[in-house]
ZAMARGU-4260 file (C-alpha; in steps of 0.2 Angstrom, whole numbers, plus 5000, padded with zeros to 4 digits):
<rodrens>
0) 6118/4914/5763 | 6136/4918/5758 | 6133/4930/5744 | 6119/4942/5740 | 6121/4950/5723
5) 6118/4968/5720 | 6106/4965/5706 | 6095/4955/5717 | 6094/4970/5729 | 6090/4982/5715
10) 6076/4971/5708 | 6069/4969/5726 | 6069/4988/5728 | 6062/4990/5710 | 6047/4978/5714
15) 6043/4987/5730 | 6043/5004/5721 | 6032/4997/5707 | 6020/4990/5720 | 6018/5007/5728
20) 6015/5015/5711 | 6003/5002/5706 | 5992/5006/5721 | 5993/5024/5718 | 5988/5022/5700
25) 5973/5011/5704 | 5967/5022/5718 | 5968/5037/5706 | 5959/5028/5692 | 5945/5023/5704
30) 5943/5041/5711 | 5942/5047/5693 | 5928/5035/5689 | 5918/5039/5704 | 5918/5058/5700
35) 5917/5072/5712 | 5909/5068/5729 | 5897/5079/5738 | 5903/5087/5754 | 5897/5098/5768
40) 5914/5108/5766 | 5916/5112/5747 | 5933/5115/5741 | 5939/5133/5739 | 5953/5135/5726
45) 5965/5149/5729 | 5975/5146/5713 | 5969/5141/5696 | 5976/5123/5694 | 5977/5126/5675
50) 5989/5140/5677 | 6001/5131/5689 | 6017/5124/5681 | 6017/5105/5682 | 6034/5102/5674
55) 6046/5095/5687 | 6063/5102/5690 | 6078/5094/5682 | 6084/5088/5699 | 6067/5081/5703
60) 6066/5072/5686 | 6083/5063/5690 | 6076/5058/5707 | 6060/5051/5699 | 6069/5042/5685
65) 6070/5025/5694 | 6052/5026/5699 | 6047/5030/5681 | 6056/5015/5675 | 6048/5004/5689
70) 6031/5011/5684 | 6033/5006/5666 | 6040/4989/5671 | 6024/4987/5682 | 6013/4992/5668
75) 6021/4979/5656 | 6020/4966/5670 | 6002/4969/5673 | 5998/4968/5655 | 6006/4951/5654
80) 5997/4945/5669 | 5981/4950/5662 | 5985/4944/5644 | 5990/4927/5650 | 5978/4925/5664
85) 5992/4922/5676 | 5983/4927/5692 | 5969/4914/5689 | 5981/4901/5685 | 5991/4904/5701
90) 5976/4904/5711 | 5971/4887/5704 | 5989/4880/5708 | 5990/4887/5725 | 5972/4882/5729
95) 5975/4864/5724 | 5979/4853/5739 | 5989/4841/5729 | 6002/4854/5724 | 6013/4862/5737
100) 6026/4877/5734 | 6043/4874/5741 | 6054/4888/5748 | 6072/4889/5755 | 6088/4882/5751
105) 6095/4864/5748 | 6108/4865/5762 | 6120/4877/5768 | 6128/4889/5755 | 6117/4882/5742
110) 6107/4899/5739 | 6089/4903/5741 | 6077/4895/5730 | 6060/4887/5728 | 6050/4874/5718
115) 6035/4863/5720 | 6029/4846/5726 | 6014/4837/5720 | 6004/4821/5723 | 5989/4814/5714
120) 5985/4801/5726 | 5967/4801/5729 | 5964/4810/5713 | 5968/4798/5699 | 5964/4783/5711
125) 5959/4782/5730 | 5976/4773/5734 | 5987/4776/5720 | 5995/4791/5711 | 6010/4800/5704
130) 6022/4810/5715 | 6036/4822/5712 | 6045/4837/5717 | 6057/4850/5709 | 6068/4863/5718
135) 6081/4874/5712 | 6091/4888/5720 | 6100/4904/5714 | 6117/4895/5715 | 6111/4882/5702
140) 6108/4868/5715 | 6094/4857/5710 | 6084/4842/5715 | 6071/4833/5705 | 6061/4817/5709
145) 6046/4809/5701 | 6037/4792/5702 | 6022/4783/5709 | 6015/4780/5726 | 6003/4767/5733
150) 5995/4772/5750 | 5983/4762/5761 | 5974/4775/5770 | 5970/4768/5787 | 5978/4778/5801
155) 5985/4763/5811 | 5993/4750/5800 | 5995/4763/5786 | 6007/4757/5772 | 6015/4768/5759
160) 6025/4761/5744 | 6035/4773/5733 | 6045/4769/5717 | 6054/4785/5711 | 6069/4791/5700
165) 6079/4806/5705 | 6092/4818/5700 | 6103/4829/5711 | 6115/4843/5706 | 6127/4852/5719
170) 6140/4862/5709 | 6149/4870/5724 | 6151/4857/5737 | 6165/4862/5750 | 6179/4850/5755
175) 6192/4854/5768 | 6200/4837/5770 | 6197/4822/5781 | 6198/4821/5800 | 6197/4832/5815
180) 6212/4843/5810 | 6210/4844/5791 | 6226/4853/5785 | 6221/4855/5767 | 6215/4872/5759
185) 6197/4874/5756 | 6191/4867/5739 | 6175/4863/5730 | 6168/4850/5719 | 6153/4848/5708
190) 6142/4833/5712 | 6129/4825/5701 | 6119/4810/5706 | 6106/4800/5697 | 6096/4787/5707
195) 6081/4775/5707 | 6073/4771/5724 | 6060/4759/5731 | 6054/4762/5748 | 6040/4755/5760
200) 6034/4763/5776 | 6022/4756/5789 | 6014/4766/5803 | 6012/4753/5818 | 6004/4766/5829
205) 6002/4785/5832 | 6020/4785/5838 | 6029/4771/5829 | 6034/4769/5811 | 6047/4758/5802
210) 6052/4756/5784 | 6063/4748/5771 | 6072/4755/5756 | 6083/4750/5741 | 6092/4763/5731
215) 6104/4763/5716 | 6114/4778/5713 | 6127/4784/5700 | 6137/4799/5706 | 6149/4809/5695
220) 6162/4821/5702 | 6167/4836/5692 | 6177/4852/5695 | 6169/4864/5707 | 6161/4880/5700
225) 6165/4892/5715 | 6179/4902/5707 | 6184/4909/5725 | 6192/4892/5729 | 6202/4878/5720
230) 6193/4863/5713 | 6195/4848/5724 | 6203/4838/5710 | 6217/4851/5709 | 6221/4849/5728
235) 6219/4830/5729 | 6222/4815/5718 | 6210/4800/5715 | 6221/4788/5725 | 6221/4799/5740
240) 6203/4803/5739 | 6192/4787/5735 | 6178/4792/5723 | 6186/4808/5717 | 6190/4801/5699
245) 6175/4792/5692 | 6163/4795/5706 | 6154/4778/5710 | 6139/4768/5707 | 6131/4761/5723
250) 6118/4749/5728 | 6111/4751/5746 | 6098/4743/5757 | 6092/4751/5772 | 6080/4748/5787
255) 6074/4761/5799 | 6063/4763/5815 | 6056/4779/5821 | 6047/4783/5838 | 6039/4800/5840
260) 6030/4807/5855 | 6032/4826/5851 | 6018/4839/5852 | 6022/4844/5834 | 6036/4839/5822
265) 6040/4857/5817 | 6040/4867/5833 | 6038/4855/5847 | 6037/4860/5866 | 6037/4843/5874
270) 6040/4825/5869 | 6054/4813/5863 | 6060/4808/5845 | 6071/4794/5840 | 6076/4787/5823
275) 6088/4773/5821 | 6094/4766/5804 | 6106/4753/5797 | 6112/4752/5779 | 6122/4740/5768
280) 6131/4749/5754 | 6140/4740/5740 | 6149/4747/5724 | 6143/4740/5707 | 6150/4740/5690
285) 6168/4741/5696 | 6166/4753/5711 | 6177/4747/5725 | 6166/4752/5739 | 6158/4741/5752
290) 6153/4746/5770 | 6139/4746/5784 | 6132/4763/5790 | 6123/4766/5806 | 6114/4782/5811
295) 6105/4788/5826 | 6095/4804/5828 | 6088/4807/5846 | 6079/4823/5852 | 6069/4828/5868
300) 6060/4844/5873 | 6056/4849/5890 | 6044/4865/5894 | 6052/4876/5908 | 6037/4881/5919
305) 6026/4884/5904 | 6026/4881/5885 | 6033/4898/5881 | 6050/4892/5887 | 6057/4876/5881
310) 6074/4867/5883 | 6078/4856/5868 | 6093/4843/5866 | 6098/4833/5851 | 6111/4819/5848
315) 6117/4814/5831 | 6128/4799/5828 | 6134/4792/5812 | 6146/4777/5810 | 6153/4767/5796
320) 6161/4750/5795 | 6170/4744/5779 | 6170/4726/5773 | 6185/4716/5767 | 6197/4731/5768
325) 6186/4741/5756 | 6184/4760/5755 | 6171/4773/5757 | 6168/4787/5744 | 6173/4803/5751
330) 6156/4811/5746 | 6147/4798/5757 | 6158/4802/5773 | 6149/4809/5788 | 6150/4828/5789
335) 6149/4841/5803 | 6148/4860/5801 | 6131/4867/5795 | 6115/4875/5802 | 6111/4858/5809
340) 6127/4853/5818 | 6142/4864/5822 | 6134/4881/5817 | 6149/4892/5820 | 6159/4883/5807
345) 6158/4884/5788 | 6147/4871/5779 | 6155/4854/5778 | 6170/4859/5788 | 6174/4842/5794
350) 6173/4825/5785 | 6176/4808/5793 | 6171/4790/5793 | 6162/4793/5810 | 6154/4808/5818
355) 6145/4812/5834 | 6137/4829/5838 | 6126/4837/5851 | 6115/4852/5851 | 6107/4861/5866
360) 6094/4876/5864 | 6085/4887/5876 | 6069/4894/5867 | 6057/4907/5873 | 6043/4917/5866
365) 6044/4936/5866 | 6028/4942/5859 | 6016/4937/5845 | 6026/4927/5832 | 6043/4932/5838
370) 6054/4921/5849 | 6073/4921/5855 | 6085/4907/5858 | 6102/4903/5864 | 6112/4887/5859
375) 6128/4878/5860 | 6134/4864/5849 | 6149/4852/5851 | 6155/4837/5841 | 6169/4829/5832
380) 6173/4817/5817 | 6185/4802/5819 | 6190/4786/5810 | 6194/4775/5824 | 6187/4774/5842
385) 6204/4779/5849 | 6203/4796/5840 | 6187/4800/5850 | 6193/4811/5864 | 6190/4828/5872
390) 6205/4836/5863 | 6196/4833/5846 | 6179/4841/5851 | 6174/4857/5842 | 6162/4869/5851
395) 6151/4883/5845 | 6138/4894/5854 | 6127/4909/5850 | 6109/4915/5849 | 6096/4924/5839
400) 6078/4927/5835 | 6065/4917/5826 | 6049/4921/5817 | 6036/4907/5820 | 6017/4903/5818
405) 6007/4892/5829 | 6013/4876/5820 | 6030/4880/5814 | 6046/4890/5814 | 6047/4901/5798
410) 6064/4910/5799 | 6079/4910/5810 | 6092/4924/5811 | 6107/4921/5823 | 6125/4923/5827
415) 6136/4908/5829 | 6154/4908/5836 | 6167/4895/5835 | 6186/4894/5837 | 6188/4899/5818
420) 6176/4913/5815 | 6159/4922/5819 | 6145/4918/5807 | 6129/4928/5805 | 6116/4916/5798
425) 6099/4915/5791 | 6090/4899/5790 | 6072/4894/5785 | 6063/4882/5796 | 6068/4874/5813
430) 6085/4868/5817 | 6077/4853/5826
</rodrens>
């Protein structure tokens, strides 16, 4: 996270203090209700407690002031929880297998947040129901989707059909220019997207899936809300940056195939993963965009001696090919520079028509749920094949520690180094 506000720290400390006070008050009340306890060693008082001065000193009163405020806040909070039965309602929500809490960010530099996802498939009907999700962050990033799903529940030959509508808000998206050597200053823009999507997915076997998707999206671009950097519209003009003025309306059709032999999808120790997709994108209602997009995501994992030590490698490829001398909106260009690609560079540091990136990691378990890892990333963006060369490669490296359960990686803290800077990063979930 790029910024942590002081008020957030204060509220966290206040909550911890309130919790301590609440535990003390409850235990004290319980002791009073139970009354004096018999003991083989009776208490012998040296001083009469009624004659002892109980008023704190002025210095002590000042020191206890924050805790007094926290205690009163806890008291009011507990009253509201009891009055509105929030504890019972929360237990009902979290105990419902059709509702799942969401935690984390919506991409690099989007801030920490949370939300929920739900599905009524199997509740309203055996194979049909409503689905949706809502996620918002501290930096006002938001994604919301809702629709219907049909699911045929046989494990092999399973078919899932979705029809959903969505809204996406990203008010501080960074933009540095296009190409391997962007010479423009850092800027930011506000992206808002409304979409309607239909998708079908078929599970052919335990390892193989394929699918088809159609999507209409209307994207609007506004001035960025990060006051530290200029708005992208102030640095570029619409002619120099397709899609900057007016955004764009797009209709795209995609096909994908996925082959997965990993031991687990969130913290694998062995296996292979491959996803390949092809998309046809066309502008509608006057948007002059038309292109093909190809993408490949390949990963493999090899245990080194035992499953406590793993070597993992990933390859990401993204290519676009315009039709009839058309254009690609800048907000749909390939990007490098985030917790998934070049981790030592700022978010979205490099934009280009094509991108290639590789990640390599050595992971080892230390003790219990704590592990360590070392990594290196390299990659580049390019417009034409002739620009793909060793001079344009960007390299990052680093390492850190991670908290994990038996099934997944919960949190990663690490240092990443590049030619431009050193970054201390925290991410939720696995990198790959």
